[in-house]
Chimera marker file (.cmm) of the C-alpha trace (Angstrom):
<marker_set name="trace">
<marker id="1" x="-18.558" y="45.148" z="33.107" r="1" g="1" b="0" radius="0.5"/>
<marker id="2" x="-20.897" y="44.143" z="35.935" r="1" g="1" b="0" radius="0.5"/>
<marker id="3" x="-19.671" y="41.627" z="38.503" r="1" g="1" b="0" radius="0.5"/>
<marker id="4" x="-20.850" y="39.666" z="41.529" r="1" g="1" b="0" radius="0.5"/>
<marker id="5" x="-18.644" y="38.725" z="44.491" r="1" g="1" b="0" radius="0.5"/>
<marker id="6" x="-19.882" y="35.445" z="45.958" r="1" g="1" b="0" radius="0.5"/>
<marker id="7" x="-19.534" y="34.329" z="49.581" r="1" g="1" b="0" radius="0.5"/>
<marker id="8" x="-19.075" y="30.709" z="50.530" r="1" g="1" b="0" radius="0.5"/>
<marker id="9" x="-22.382" y="28.998" z="51.414" r="1" g="1" b="0" radius="0.5"/>
<marker id="10" x="-23.126" y="29.127" z="55.132" r="1" g="1" b="0" radius="0.5"/>
<marker id="11" x="-24.761" y="25.708" z="55.104" r="1" g="1" b="0" radius="0.5"/>
<marker id="12" x="-21.476" y="24.083" z="54.163" r="1" g="1" b="0" radius="0.5"/>
<marker id="13" x="-20.008" y="25.171" z="57.503" r="1" g="1" b="0" radius="0.5"/>
<marker id="14" x="-23.039" y="24.971" z="59.825" r="1" g="1" b="0" radius="0.5"/>
<marker id="15" x="-21.772" y="21.706" z="61.311" r="1" g="1" b="0" radius="0.5"/>
<marker id="16" x="-18.737" y="23.449" z="62.832" r="1" g="1" b="0" radius="0.5"/>
<marker id="17" x="-20.698" y="24.889" z="65.751" r="1" g="1" b="0" radius="0.5"/>
<marker id="18" x="-21.964" y="21.392" z="66.624" r="1" g="1" b="0" radius="0.5"/>
<marker id="19" x="-18.515" y="19.838" z="66.989" r="1" g="1" b="0" radius="0.5"/>
<marker id="20" x="-16.691" y="19.467" z="70.287" r="1" g="1" b="0" radius="0.5"/>
<marker id="21" x="-13.193" y="20.860" z="70.707" r="1" g="1" b="0" radius="0.5"/>
<marker id="22" x="-11.829" y="17.305" z="70.372" r="1" g="1" b="0" radius="0.5"/>
<marker id="23" x="-13.782" y="16.751" z="67.143" r="1" g="1" b="0" radius="0.5"/>
<marker id="24" x="-12.561" y="20.056" z="65.767" r="1" g="1" b="0" radius="0.5"/>
<marker id="25" x="-8.964" y="19.202" z="66.680" r="1" g="1" b="0" radius="0.5"/>
<marker id="26" x="-9.271" y="15.797" z="64.982" r="1" g="1" b="0" radius="0.5"/>
<marker id="27" x="-10.226" y="17.663" z="61.791" r="1" g="1" b="0" radius="0.5"/>
<marker id="28" x="-7.348" y="20.149" z="62.256" r="1" g="1" b="0" radius="0.5"/>
<marker id="29" x="-9.815" y="23.001" z="62.785" r="1" g="1" b="0" radius="0.5"/>
<marker id="30" x="-8.802" y="25.705" z="65.250" r="1" g="1" b="0" radius="0.5"/>
<marker id="31" x="-11.080" y="28.059" z="67.127" r="1" g="1" b="0" radius="0.5"/>
<marker id="32" x="-10.310" y="31.644" z="68.015" r="1" g="1" b="0" radius="0.5"/>
<marker id="33" x="-12.086" y="34.514" z="69.667" r="1" g="1" b="0" radius="0.5"/>
<marker id="34" x="-11.601" y="37.629" z="67.571" r="1" g="1" b="0" radius="0.5"/>
<marker id="35" x="-9.414" y="40.031" z="69.528" r="1" g="1" b="0" radius="0.5"/>
<marker id="36" x="-9.060" y="42.706" z="66.856" r="1" g="1" b="0" radius="0.5"/>
<marker id="37" x="-11.059" y="44.139" z="63.984" r="1" g="1" b="0" radius="0.5"/>
<marker id="38" x="-10.136" y="43.879" z="61.240" r="1" g="1" b="0" radius="0.5"/>
<marker id="39" x="-8.299" y="40.630" z="61.679" r="1" g="1" b="0" radius="0.5"/>
<marker id="40" x="-10.623" y="37.669" z="61.117" r="1" g="1" b="0" radius="0.5"/>
<marker id="41" x="-12.350" y="37.967" z="57.708" r="1" g="1" b="0" radius="0.5"/>
<marker id="42" x="-15.228" y="35.485" z="57.389" r="1" g="1" b="0" radius="0.5"/>
<marker id="43" x="-15.631" y="33.930" z="53.940" r="1" g="1" b="0" radius="0.5"/>
<marker id="44" x="-19.339" y="33.250" z="54.511" r="1" g="1" b="0" radius="0.5"/>
<marker id="45" x="-20.536" y="36.647" z="55.728" r="1" g="1" b="0" radius="0.5"/>
<marker id="46" x="-17.780" y="38.524" z="53.846" r="1" g="1" b="0" radius="0.5"/>
<marker id="47" x="-17.331" y="40.630" z="56.979" r="1" g="1" b="0" radius="0.5"/>
<marker id="48" x="-14.636" y="40.800" z="59.629" r="1" g="1" b="0" radius="0.5"/>
<marker id="49" x="-15.578" y="39.149" z="62.908" r="1" g="1" b="0" radius="0.5"/>
<marker id="50" x="-16.497" y="41.506" z="65.711" r="1" g="1" b="0" radius="0.5"/>
<marker id="51" x="-14.236" y="41.524" z="68.772" r="1" g="1" b="0" radius="0.5"/>
<marker id="52" x="-15.372" y="38.692" z="71.022" r="1" g="1" b="0" radius="0.5"/>
<marker id="53" x="-16.898" y="36.610" z="68.209" r="1" g="1" b="0" radius="0.5"/>
<marker id="54" x="-15.885" y="32.966" z="67.854" r="1" g="1" b="0" radius="0.5"/>
<marker id="55" x="-14.298" y="32.011" z="64.539" r="1" g="1" b="0" radius="0.5"/>
<marker id="56" x="-13.060" y="28.772" z="63.042" r="1" g="1" b="0" radius="0.5"/>
<marker id="57" x="-9.817" y="28.466" z="61.098" r="1" g="1" b="0" radius="0.5"/>
<marker id="58" x="-10.008" y="25.544" z="58.712" r="1" g="1" b="0" radius="0.5"/>
<marker id="59" x="-8.592" y="24.112" z="55.527" r="1" g="1" b="0" radius="0.5"/>
<marker id="60" x="-10.700" y="24.836" z="52.432" r="1" g="1" b="0" radius="0.5"/>
<marker id="61" x="-10.243" y="23.682" z="48.847" r="1" g="1" b="0" radius="0.5"/>
<marker id="62" x="-11.167" y="26.787" z="46.855" r="1" g="1" b="0" radius="0.5"/>
<marker id="63" x="-9.961" y="25.416" z="43.517" r="1" g="1" b="0" radius="0.5"/>
<marker id="64" x="-11.107" y="21.767" z="43.531" r="1" g="1" b="0" radius="0.5"/>
<marker id="65" x="-10.853" y="21.154" z="39.794" r="1" g="1" b="0" radius="0.5"/>
<marker id="66" x="-8.414" y="18.541" z="38.556" r="1" g="1" b="0" radius="0.5"/>
<marker id="67" x="-5.854" y="20.899" z="37.021" r="1" g="1" b="0" radius="0.5"/>
<marker id="68" x="-2.340" y="22.046" z="37.888" r="1" g="1" b="0" radius="0.5"/>
<marker id="69" x="-4.061" y="25.013" z="39.606" r="1" g="1" b="0" radius="0.5"/>
<marker id="70" x="-5.942" y="22.861" z="42.103" r="1" g="1" b="0" radius="0.5"/>
<marker id="71" x="-5.493" y="24.690" z="45.411" r="1" g="1" b="0" radius="0.5"/>
<marker id="72" x="-6.502" y="24.996" z="49.040" r="1" g="1" b="0" radius="0.5"/>
<marker id="73" x="-5.612" y="27.150" z="52.011" r="1" g="1" b="0" radius="0.5"/>
<marker id="74" x="-6.817" y="28.196" z="55.447" r="1" g="1" b="0" radius="0.5"/>
<marker id="75" x="-9.954" y="30.341" z="55.815" r="1" g="1" b="0" radius="0.5"/>
<marker id="76" x="-11.850" y="31.917" z="58.706" r="1" g="1" b="0" radius="0.5"/>
<marker id="77" x="-15.560" y="31.261" z="59.186" r="1" g="1" b="0" radius="0.5"/>
<marker id="78" x="-17.541" y="32.917" z="61.972" r="1" g="1" b="0" radius="0.5"/>
<marker id="79" x="-19.547" y="30.600" z="64.226" r="1" g="1" b="0" radius="0.5"/>
<marker id="80" x="-23.117" y="30.379" z="62.891" r="1" g="1" b="0" radius="0.5"/>
<marker id="81" x="-22.194" y="32.590" z="59.931" r="1" g="1" b="0" radius="0.5"/>
<marker id="82" x="-24.913" y="33.434" z="57.441" r="1" g="1" b="0" radius="0.5"/>
<marker id="83" x="-24.050" y="33.989" z="53.778" r="1" g="1" b="0" radius="0.5"/>
<marker id="84" x="-24.373" y="37.618" z="52.798" r="1" g="1" b="0" radius="0.5"/>
<marker id="85" x="-24.519" y="38.228" z="49.075" r="1" g="1" b="0" radius="0.5"/>
<marker id="86" x="-23.165" y="41.716" z="48.333" r="1" g="1" b="0" radius="0.5"/>
<marker id="87" x="-24.982" y="43.867" z="45.816" r="1" g="1" b="0" radius="0.5"/>
<marker id="88" x="-23.636" y="43.485" z="42.265" r="1" g="1" b="0" radius="0.5"/>
<marker id="89" x="-20.648" y="45.716" z="41.519" r="1" g="1" b="0" radius="0.5"/>
<marker id="90" x="-19.851" y="46.229" z="45.218" r="1" g="1" b="0" radius="0.5"/>
<marker id="91" x="-16.823" y="45.109" z="47.213" r="1" g="1" b="0" radius="0.5"/>
<marker id="92" x="-17.346" y="44.266" z="50.907" r="1" g="1" b="0" radius="0.5"/>
<marker id="93" x="-15.159" y="46.177" z="53.367" r="1" g="1" b="0" radius="0.5"/>
<marker id="94" x="-13.431" y="42.958" z="54.484" r="1" g="1" b="0" radius="0.5"/>
<marker id="95" x="-12.082" y="42.649" z="50.940" r="1" g="1" b="0" radius="0.5"/>
<marker id="96" x="-11.706" y="46.335" z="50.036" r="1" g="1" b="0" radius="0.5"/>
<marker id="97" x="-9.538" y="47.000" z="53.105" r="1" g="1" b="0" radius="0.5"/>
<marker id="98" x="-6.792" y="44.507" z="52.229" r="1" g="1" b="0" radius="0.5"/>
<marker id="99" x="-4.065" y="43.939" z="49.651" r="1" g="1" b="0" radius="0.5"/>
<marker id="100" x="-5.406" y="41.410" z="47.143" r="1" g="1" b="0" radius="0.5"/>
<marker id="101" x="-4.142" y="38.916" z="44.637" r="1" g="1" b="0" radius="0.5"/>
<marker id="102" x="-6.663" y="38.647" z="41.802" r="1" g="1" b="0" radius="0.5"/>
<marker id="103" x="-6.461" y="35.484" z="39.706" r="1" g="1" b="0" radius="0.5"/>
<marker id="104" x="-8.356" y="35.012" z="36.440" r="1" g="1" b="0" radius="0.5"/>
<marker id="105" x="-9.376" y="31.516" z="35.299" r="1" g="1" b="0" radius="0.5"/>
<marker id="106" x="-10.763" y="30.251" z="32.018" r="1" g="1" b="0" radius="0.5"/>
<marker id="107" x="-13.429" y="27.557" z="31.480" r="1" g="1" b="0" radius="0.5"/>
<marker id="108" x="-10.811" y="24.808" z="31.866" r="1" g="1" b="0" radius="0.5"/>
<marker id="109" x="-9.836" y="26.291" z="35.257" r="1" g="1" b="0" radius="0.5"/>
<marker id="110" x="-6.426" y="27.376" z="33.983" r="1" g="1" b="0" radius="0.5"/>
<marker id="111" x="-5.083" y="30.630" z="35.403" r="1" g="1" b="0" radius="0.5"/>
<marker id="112" x="-4.703" y="33.039" z="32.489" r="1" g="1" b="0" radius="0.5"/>
<marker id="113" x="-4.029" y="36.326" z="34.283" r="1" g="1" b="0" radius="0.5"/>
<marker id="114" x="-3.169" y="37.606" z="37.758" r="1" g="1" b="0" radius="0.5"/>
<marker id="115" x="-2.476" y="40.920" z="39.470" r="1" g="1" b="0" radius="0.5"/>
<marker id="116" x="-1.796" y="42.246" z="42.967" r="1" g="1" b="0" radius="0.5"/>
<marker id="117" x="-3.770" y="45.362" z="43.909" r="1" g="1" b="0" radius="0.5"/>
<marker id="118" x="-5.083" y="47.294" z="46.876" r="1" g="1" b="0" radius="0.5"/>
<marker id="119" x="-8.635" y="46.193" z="47.627" r="1" g="1" b="0" radius="0.5"/>
<marker id="120" x="-9.984" y="49.739" z="47.298" r="1" g="1" b="0" radius="0.5"/>
<marker id="121" x="-8.886" y="49.692" z="43.650" r="1" g="1" b="0" radius="0.5"/>
<marker id="122" x="-10.085" y="46.200" z="42.727" r="1" g="1" b="0" radius="0.5"/>
<marker id="123" x="-13.333" y="47.239" z="41.000" r="1" g="1" b="0" radius="0.5"/>
<marker id="124" x="-11.509" y="48.599" z="37.963" r="1" g="1" b="0" radius="0.5"/>
<marker id="125" x="-9.260" y="45.549" z="37.741" r="1" g="1" b="0" radius="0.5"/>
<marker id="126" x="-12.248" y="43.194" z="37.888" r="1" g="1" b="0" radius="0.5"/>
<marker id="127" x="-13.832" y="45.057" z="34.988" r="1" g="1" b="0" radius="0.5"/>
<marker id="128" x="-10.597" y="45.009" z="33.014" r="1" g="1" b="0" radius="0.5"/>
<marker id="129" x="-10.107" y="41.268" z="33.539" r="1" g="1" b="0" radius="0.5"/>
<marker id="130" x="-13.690" y="40.493" z="32.532" r="1" g="1" b="0" radius="0.5"/>
<marker id="131" x="-13.166" y="42.396" z="29.262" r="1" g="1" b="0" radius="0.5"/>
<marker id="132" x="-11.158" y="39.346" z="28.207" r="1" g="1" b="0" radius="0.5"/>
<marker id="133" x="-13.765" y="36.893" z="26.850" r="1" g="1" b="0" radius="0.5"/>
<marker id="134" x="-11.547" y="33.953" z="27.834" r="1" g="1" b="0" radius="0.5"/>
<marker id="135" x="-11.885" y="34.822" z="31.539" r="1" g="1" b="0" radius="0.5"/>
<marker id="136" x="-14.658" y="32.715" z="33.084" r="1" g="1" b="0" radius="0.5"/>
<marker id="137" x="-14.266" y="33.690" z="36.764" r="1" g="1" b="0" radius="0.5"/>
<marker id="138" x="-11.890" y="35.329" z="39.226" r="1" g="1" b="0" radius="0.5"/>
<marker id="139" x="-10.555" y="34.319" z="42.604" r="1" g="1" b="0" radius="0.5"/>
<marker id="140" x="-9.680" y="36.991" z="45.139" r="1" g="1" b="0" radius="0.5"/>
<marker id="141" x="-6.996" y="36.137" z="47.689" r="1" g="1" b="0" radius="0.5"/>
<marker id="142" x="-5.661" y="38.118" z="50.607" r="1" g="1" b="0" radius="0.5"/>
<marker id="143" x="-2.187" y="38.719" z="49.215" r="1" g="1" b="0" radius="0.5"/>
<marker id="144" x="-0.203" y="38.902" z="52.450" r="1" g="1" b="0" radius="0.5"/>
<marker id="145" x="-1.274" y="35.504" z="53.825" r="1" g="1" b="0" radius="0.5"/>
<marker id="146" x="-2.377" y="33.977" z="50.534" r="1" g="1" b="0" radius="0.5"/>
<marker id="147" x="-5.805" y="32.938" z="51.816" r="1" g="1" b="0" radius="0.5"/>
<marker id="148" x="-8.796" y="32.617" z="49.490" r="1" g="1" b="0" radius="0.5"/>
<marker id="149" x="-11.257" y="35.486" z="49.975" r="1" g="1" b="0" radius="0.5"/>
<marker id="150" x="-14.060" y="35.042" z="47.425" r="1" g="1" b="0" radius="0.5"/>
<marker id="151" x="-15.024" y="34.117" z="43.892" r="1" g="1" b="0" radius="0.5"/>
<marker id="152" x="-16.151" y="36.732" z="41.364" r="1" g="1" b="0" radius="0.5"/>
<marker id="153" x="-18.422" y="36.100" z="38.373" r="1" g="1" b="0" radius="0.5"/>
<marker id="154" x="-19.906" y="38.336" z="35.723" r="1" g="1" b="0" radius="0.5"/>
<marker id="155" x="-23.291" y="39.671" z="36.858" r="1" g="1" b="0" radius="0.5"/>
<link id1="1" id2="2" r="1" g="1" b="0" radius="0.2"/>
<link id1="2" id2="3" r="1" g="1" b="0" radius="0.2"/>
<link id1="3" id2="4" r="1" g="1" b="0" radius="0.2"/>
<link id1="4" id2="5" r="1" g="1" b="0" radius="0.2"/>
<link id1="5" id2="6" r="1" g="1" b="0" radius="0.2"/>
<link id1="6" id2="7" r="1" g="1" b="0" radius="0.2"/>
<link id1="7" id2="8" r="1" g="1" b="0" radius="0.2"/>
<link id1="8" id2="9" r="1" g="1" b="0" radius="0.2"/>
<link id1="9" id2="10" r="1" g="1" b="0" radius="0.2"/>
<link id1="10" id2="11" r="1" g="1" b="0" radius="0.2"/>
<link id1="11" id2="12" r="1" g="1" b="0" radius="0.2"/>
<link id1="12" id2="13" r="1" g="1" b="0" radius="0.2"/>
<link id1="13" id2="14" r="1" g="1" b="0" radius="0.2"/>
<link id1="14" id2="15" r="1" g="1" b="0" radius="0.2"/>
<link id1="15" id2="16" r="1" g="1" b="0" radius="0.2"/>
<link id1="16" id2="17" r="1" g="1" b="0" radius="0.2"/>
<link id1="17" id2="18" r="1" g="1" b="0" radius="0.2"/>
<link id1="18" id2="19" r="1" g="1" b="0" radius="0.2"/>
<link id1="19" id2="20" r="1" g="1" b="0" radius="0.2"/>
<link id1="20" id2="21" r="1" g="1" b="0" radius="0.2"/>
<link id1="21" id2="22" r="1" g="1" b="0" radius="0.2"/>
<link id1="22" id2="23" r="1" g="1" b="0" radius="0.2"/>
<link id1="23" id2="24" r="1" g="1" b="0" radius="0.2"/>
<link id1="24" id2="25" r="1" g="1" b="0" radius="0.2"/>
<link id1="25" id2="26" r="1" g="1" b="0" radius="0.2"/>
<link id1="26" id2="27" r="1" g="1" b="0" radius="0.2"/>
<link id1="27" id2="28" r="1" g="1" b="0" radius="0.2"/>
<link id1="28" id2="29" r="1" g="1" b="0" radius="0.2"/>
<link id1="29" id2="30" r="1" g="1" b="0" radius="0.2"/>
<link id1="30" id2="31" r="1" g="1" b="0" radius="0.2"/>
<link id1="31" id2="32" r="1" g="1" b="0" radius="0.2"/>
<link id1="32" id2="33" r="1" g="1" b="0" radius="0.2"/>
<link id1="33" id2="34" r="1" g="1" b="0" radius="0.2"/>
<link id1="34" id2="35" r="1" g="1" b="0" radius="0.2"/>
<link id1="35" id2="36" r="1" g="1" b="0" radius="0.2"/>
<link id1="36" id2="37" r="1" g="1" b="0" radius="0.2"/>
<link id1="37" id2="38" r="1" g="1" b="0" radius="0.2"/>
<link id1="38" id2="39" r="1" g="1" b="0" radius="0.2"/>
<link id1="39" id2="40" r="1" g="1" b="0" radius="0.2"/>
<link id1="40" id2="41" r="1" g="1" b="0" radius="0.2"/>
<link id1="41" id2="42" r="1" g="1" b="0" radius="0.2"/>
<link id1="42" id2="43" r="1" g="1" b="0" radius="0.2"/>
<link id1="43" id2="44" r="1" g="1" b="0" radius="0.2"/>
<link id1="44" id2="45" r="1" g="1" b="0" radius="0.2"/>
<link id1="45" id2="46" r="1" g="1" b="0" radius="0.2"/>
<link id1="46" id2="47" r="1" g="1" b="0" radius="0.2"/>
<link id1="47" id2="48" r="1" g="1" b="0" radius="0.2"/>
<link id1="48" id2="49" r="1" g="1" b="0" radius="0.2"/>
<link id1="49" id2="50" r="1" g="1" b="0" radius="0.2"/>
<link id1="50" id2="51" r="1" g="1" b="0" radius="0.2"/>
<link id1="51" id2="52" r="1" g="1" b="0" radius="0.2"/>
<link id1="52" id2="53" r="1" g="1" b="0" radius="0.2"/>
<link id1="53" id2="54" r="1" g="1" b="0" radius="0.2"/>
<link id1="54" id2="55" r="1" g="1" b="0" radius="0.2"/>
<link id1="55" id2="56" r="1" g="1" b="0" radius="0.2"/>
<link id1="56" id2="57" r="1" g="1" b="0" radius="0.2"/>
<link id1="57" id2="58" r="1" g="1" b="0" radius="0.2"/>
<link id1="58" id2="59" r="1" g="1" b="0" radius="0.2"/>
<link id1="59" id2="60" r="1" g="1" b="0" radius="0.2"/>
<link id1="60" id2="61" r="1" g="1" b="0" radius="0.2"/>
<link id1="61" id2="62" r="1" g="1" b="0" radius="0.2"/>
<link id1="62" id2="63" r="1" g="1" b="0" radius="0.2"/>
<link id1="63" id2="64" r="1" g="1" b="0" radius="0.2"/>
<link id1="64" id2="65" r="1" g="1" b="0" radius="0.2"/>
<link id1="65" id2="66" r="1" g="1" b="0" radius="0.2"/>
<link id1="66" id2="67" r="1" g="1" b="0" radius="0.2"/>
<link id1="67" id2="68" r="1" g="1" b="0" radius="0.2"/>
<link id1="68" id2="69" r="1" g="1" b="0" radius="0.2"/>
<link id1="69" id2="70" r="1" g="1" b="0" radius="0.2"/>
<link id1="70" id2="71" r="1" g="1" b="0" radius="0.2"/>
<link id1="71" id2="72" r="1" g="1" b="0" radius="0.2"/>
<link id1="72" id2="73" r="1" g="1" b="0" radius="0.2"/>
<link id1="73" id2="74" r="1" g="1" b="0" radius="0.2"/>
<link id1="74" id2="75" r="1" g="1" b="0" radius="0.2"/>
<link id1="75" id2="76" r="1" g="1" b="0" radius="0.2"/>
<link id1="76" id2="77" r="1" g="1" b="0" radius="0.2"/>
<link id1="77" id2="78" r="1" g="1" b="0" radius="0.2"/>
<link id1="78" id2="79" r="1" g="1" b="0" radius="0.2"/>
<link id1="79" id2="80" r="1" g="1" b="0" radius="0.2"/>
<link id1="80" id2="81" r="1" g="1" b="0" radius="0.2"/>
<link id1="81" id2="82" r="1" g="1" b="0" radius="0.2"/>
<link id1="82" id2="83" r="1" g="1" b="0" radius="0.2"/>
<link id1="83" id2="84" r="1" g="1" b="0" radius="0.2"/>
<link id1="84" id2="85" r="1" g="1" b="0" radius="0.2"/>
<link id1="85" id2="86" r="1" g="1" b="0" radius="0.2"/>
<link id1="86" id2="87" r="1" g="1" b="0" radius="0.2"/>
<link id1="87" id2="88" r="1" g="1" b="0" radius="0.2"/>
<link id1="88" id2="89" r="1" g="1" b="0" radius="0.2"/>
<link id1="89" id2="90" r="1" g="1" b="0" radius="0.2"/>
<link id1="90" id2="91" r="1" g="1" b="0" radius="0.2"/>
<link id1="91" id2="92" r="1" g="1" b="0" radius="0.2"/>
<link id1="92" id2="93" r="1" g="1" b="0" radius="0.2"/>
<link id1="93" id2="94" r="1" g="1" b="0" radius="0.2"/>
<link id1="94" id2="95" r="1" g="1" b="0" radius="0.2"/>
<link id1="95" id2="96" r="1" g="1" b="0" radius="0.2"/>
<link id1="96" id2="97" r="1" g="1" b="0" radius="0.2"/>
<link id1="97" id2="98" r="1" g="1" b="0" radius="0.2"/>
<link id1="98" id2="99" r="1" g="1" b="0" radius="0.2"/>
<link id1="99" id2="100" r="1" g="1" b="0" radius="0.2"/>
<link id1="100" id2="101" r="1" g="1" b="0" radius="0.2"/>
<link id1="101" id2="102" r="1" g="1" b="0" radius="0.2"/>
<link id1="102" id2="103" r="1" g="1" b="0" radius="0.2"/>
<link id1="103" id2="104" r="1" g="1" b="0" radius="0.2"/>
<link id1="104" id2="105" r="1" g="1" b="0" radius="0.2"/>
<link id1="105" id2="106" r="1" g="1" b="0" radius="0.2"/>
<link id1="106" id2="107" r="1" g="1" b="0" radius="0.2"/>
<link id1="107" id2="108" r="1" g="1" b="0" radius="0.2"/>
<link id1="108" id2="109" r="1" g="1" b="0" radius="0.2"/>
<link id1="109" id2="110" r="1" g="1" b="0" radius="0.2"/>
<link id1="110" id2="111" r="1" g="1" b="0" radius="0.2"/>
<link id1="111" id2="112" r="1" g="1" b="0" radius="0.2"/>
<link id1="112" id2="113" r="1" g="1" b="0" radius="0.2"/>
<link id1="113" id2="114" r="1" g="1" b="0" radius="0.2"/>
<link id1="114" id2="115" r="1" g="1" b="0" radius="0.2"/>
<link id1="115" id2="116" r="1" g="1" b="0" radius="0.2"/>
<link id1="116" id2="117" r="1" g="1" b="0" radius="0.2"/>
<link id1="117" id2="118" r="1" g="1" b="0" radius="0.2"/>
<link id1="118" id2="119" r="1" g="1" b="0" radius="0.2"/>
<link id1="119" id2="120" r="1" g="1" b="0" radius="0.2"/>
<link id1="120" id2="121" r="1" g="1" b="0" radius="0.2"/>
<link id1="121" id2="122" r="1" g="1" b="0" radius="0.2"/>
<link id1="122" id2="123" r="1" g="1" b="0" radius="0.2"/>
<link id1="123" id2="124" r="1" g="1" b="0" radius="0.2"/>
<link id1="124" id2="125" r="1" g="1" b="0" radius="0.2"/>
<link id1="125" id2="126" r="1" g="1" b="0" radius="0.2"/>
<link id1="126" id2="127" r="1" g="1" b="0" radius="0.2"/>
<link id1="127" id2="128" r="1" g="1" b="0" radius="0.2"/>
<link id1="128" id2="129" r="1" g="1" b="0" radius="0.2"/>
<link id1="129" id2="130" r="1" g="1" b="0" radius="0.2"/>
<link id1="130" id2="131" r="1" g="1" b="0" radius="0.2"/>
<link id1="131" id2="132" r="1" g="1" b="0" radius="0.2"/>
<link id1="132" id2="133" r="1" g="1" b="0" radius="0.2"/>
<link id1="133" id2="134" r="1" g="1" b="0" radius="0.2"/>
<link id1="134" id2="135" r="1" g="1" b="0" radius="0.2"/>
<link id1="135" id2="136" r="1" g="1" b="0" radius="0.2"/>
<link id1="136" id2="137" r="1" g="1" b="0" radius="0.2"/>
<link id1="137" id2="138" r="1" g="1" b="0" radius="0.2"/>
<link id1="138" id2="139" r="1" g="1" b="0" radius="0.2"/>
<link id1="139" id2="140" r="1" g="1" b="0" radius="0.2"/>
<link id1="140" id2="141" r="1" g="1" b="0" radius="0.2"/>
<link id1="141" id2="142" r="1" g="1" b="0" radius="0.2"/>
<link id1="142" id2="143" r="1" g="1" b="0" radius="0.2"/>
<link id1="143" id2="144" r="1" g="1" b="0" radius="0.2"/>
<link id1="144" id2="145" r="1" g="1" b="0" radius="0.2"/>
<link id1="145" id2="146" r="1" g="1" b="0" radius="0.2"/>
<link id1="146" id2="147" r="1" g="1" b="0" radius="0.2"/>
<link id1="147" id2="148" r="1" g="1" b="0" radius="0.2"/>
<link id1="148" id2="149" r="1" g="1" b="0" radius="0.2"/>
<link id1="149" id2="150" r="1" g="1" b="0" radius="0.2"/>
<link id1="150" id2="151" r="1" g="1" b="0" radius="0.2"/>
<link id1="151" id2="152" r="1" g="1" b="0" radius="0.2"/>
<link id1="152" id2="153" r="1" g="1" b="0" radius="0.2"/>
<link id1="153" id2="154" r="1" g="1" b="0" radius="0.2"/>
<link id1="154" id2="155" r="1" g="1" b="0" radius="0.2"/>
</marker_set>
């Protein structure tokens, strides 16, 4: 089963680089300078920030639908990040290198399946989950911290 991992749209976060530190703080957004790699996985570029790169840590509602599964968590976004769409059926290193929680949702946005797996092994699990015709899309989360990583759709 072919799949596509989707980054968050860069345009949705472009304003961050224009805000002052006080404006960021008022929005509960923190800034960091990456001091290790891996360590700061950007949800727009789907790549870990390079050492010395500025990143924003902010609240993001990754499951905005009005269901019991509505959810949000902190995410990192690199300053001036550009969305990078991976090739179909590929898993970016920032995702493949981490322990993942994979959550399957149906068309009503109800979670109908979930597994924890090493990122290097996620391709097979994605295919298996998409064999279920009731699965509409998947959410990948970094299992240790619980942060949203990316959405996956059938390609």
